[in-house]
C-alpha positions in Angstrom: 122.8 93.6 102.8 119.9 94.1 100.4 118.7 90.5 101.3 118.7 91.4 105.0 116.8 94.6 104.4 114.3 92.6 102.3 113.8 90.2 105.2 113.3 93.2 107.6 110.8 94.7 105.2 109.0 91.4 104.9 109.0 91.1 108.7 107.7 94.7 109.1 104.9 93.9 106.5 104.0 90.7 108.5 103.9 92.7 111.7 101.6 95.3 110.2 99.3 92.6 108.8 99.2 90.9 112.2 98.4 94.2 114.0 95.6 94.9 111.6 94.2 91.4 112.0 94.4 91.7 115.8 92.5 95.0 115.7 89.8 93.4 113.6 89.4 90.6 116.1 89.4 93.0 119.1 86.8 95.2 117.5 84.5 92.2 117.4 85.1 91.4 121.1 82.1 92.0 123.4 84.1 94.5 125.5 83.9 96.9 122.6 80.1 96.8 122.8 79.7 96.2 126.5 77.1 98.9 127.0 74.9 97.3 124.4 75.6 93.9 125.8 74.6 94.9 129.3 71.4 96.7 128.1 70.5 93.6 126.1 71.0 91.3 129.0 68.9 93.5 131.3 66.1 93.5 128.8 66.4 89.8 128.1 65.8 89.0 131.8 63.1 91.6 132.2 64.9 92.9 135.2 63.3 96.0 136.8 66.2 98.3 137.6 65.7 101.2 139.9 67.0 104.7 139.0 70.3 104.4 140.8 71.1 101.2 138.8 70.1 102.9 135.5 72.3 105.9 136.4 75.2 103.5 137.2 74.5 101.6 133.9 74.6 104.9 132.0 78.0 105.8 133.7 79.4 102.4 132.8 78.1 102.7 129.3 79.8 106.1 129.0 83.1 104.7 130.3 83.0 101.9 127.9 82.3 104.3 125.0 85.2 106.5 126.1 87.4 103.4 126.3 86.4 102.3 122.9 87.1 105.8 121.4 90.4 106.0 123.1 91.4 102.4 122.1 90.4 103.0 118.5 92.3 106.3 118.4 95.4 104.6 119.9 95.3 101.8 117.4 94.7 104.3 114.5 97.7 106.3 115.7 99.9 103.2 115.9 98.7 102.0 112.5 99.5 105.4 111.0 102.9 105.4 112.6 103.7 101.9 111.3 102.4 102.9 107.8 104.7 105.9 107.8 107.7 103.8 108.9 106.8 101.2 106.3 106.6 103.9 103.6 110.0 105.2 104.7 111.6 101.8 104.5 110.0 101.2 101.1 111.4 104.5 99.8 114.9 103.7 101.2 114.8 100.3 99.5 113.7 101.8 96.2 116.5 104.4 96.5 119.0 101.7 97.2 117.7 99.6 94.2 118.0 102.7 91.9 121.6 103.2 93.2 122.4 99.5 92.6 121.0 99.6 89.1 122.9 102.9 88.4 126.1 101.4 89.8 125.8 98.3 87.5 125.1 100.4 84.5 128.0 102.8 85.3 130.4 99.8 85.7 129.3 98.6 82.2 129.7 102.2 80.8 133.2 102.5 82.4 134.2 99.2 80.9 133.1 100.3 77.5 134.7 103.8 77.8 138.0 102.2 78.9 138.2 100.5 75.5 138.0 103.7 73.5 141.1 104.3 71.3 140.5 108.0 70.4 139.1 111.1 72.0 136.6 111.4 69.1 134.8 108.1 69.7 131.4 108.3 71.4 131.4 107.8 75.1 128.9 105.5 76.8 127.0 107.9 79.1 127.0 107.3 82.9 124.0 107.9 85.1 123.6 109.6 88.4 123.0 107.7 91.7 119.2 108.1 91.0 119.7 106.2 87.7 119.1 109.3 85.6 121.1 110.5 82.6 122.6 114.0 83.0 122.2 116.5 80.1 125.7 117.7 80.9 127.4 114.4 79.8 129.7 115.0 76.9 129.4 112.9 73.7 133.1 112.4 73.4 136.3 113.0 75.4 137.2 115.7 72.9 134.1 117.6 74.0 134.9 117.0 77.7 138.4 118.4 77.1 136.8 121.5 75.7 134.6 122.1 78.7 135.1 125.3 80.7 135.1 125.4 84.5 131.3 125.9 85.0 130.5 123.0 82.6 133.1 120.8 84.4 131.7 121.7 87.8 128.2 121.0 86.7 129.2 117.5 85.6 131.1 116.8 88.8 128.1 117.9 90.8 125.8 115.6 88.8 127.9 112.6 89.8 128.5 113.8 93.4 132.2 114.3 92.8 134.4 116.9 94.5 134.8 120.1 92.5 138.0 121.4 94.1 141.3 121.9 92.3 142.4 123.3 89.0 140.3 122.8 85.8 142.9 120.2 84.7 142.6 118.3 87.9 138.8 118.4 87.7 138.8 117.1 84.1 141.3 114.3 85.2 138.9 113.4 88.0 136.0 113.1 85.5 138.2 111.0 83.1 138.9 108.6 85.8 135.3 108.5 86.9 133.9 107.8 83.4 136.6 105.1 82.8 139.0 106.7 80.4 142.5 108.0 80.6 143.8 110.8 78.3 147.2 109.3 78.3 146.2 106.2 76.4 144.0 107.9 73.9 144.9 109.7 70.6 142.9 112.5 69.0 142.8 110.8 65.6 
């Protein structure tokens, strides 16, 4: 799935680049500068234009300037919207990458913790979904067993786990999550 999202991100980036290049090409097109073009052509041919024609030329020039302003504003708005969408996709991908790294680290930590033989051995700390260590993580299972309910609830919350049930059920949920089981461990 991450590969498909990477392809979509690459496609979005290519579309943004293509839109920017098209805008640059269009801004060089004579229609963007038609009023100047027409004035230049009239001067070039030394055409004597009467007042009605000059007024009409001024109206046309004004219309072209209005079109140019509107077109540039539309392109700018679309570019801003695409940039916002691109930034959002980038943030989502970064968040997913952090979660993927956290999941990998937590799987390794759980494997390590599952091999502990006593409640006094040091636990390998797990990280949150944002790949951050929590200050609430106990050094050993013995310390976890001594947690009161607010400490237990805080650790459950850090890992996004449910905090319902008795204190014993909550601690059991944490033991399972960190990869240990009280039943296989001794306190010596």
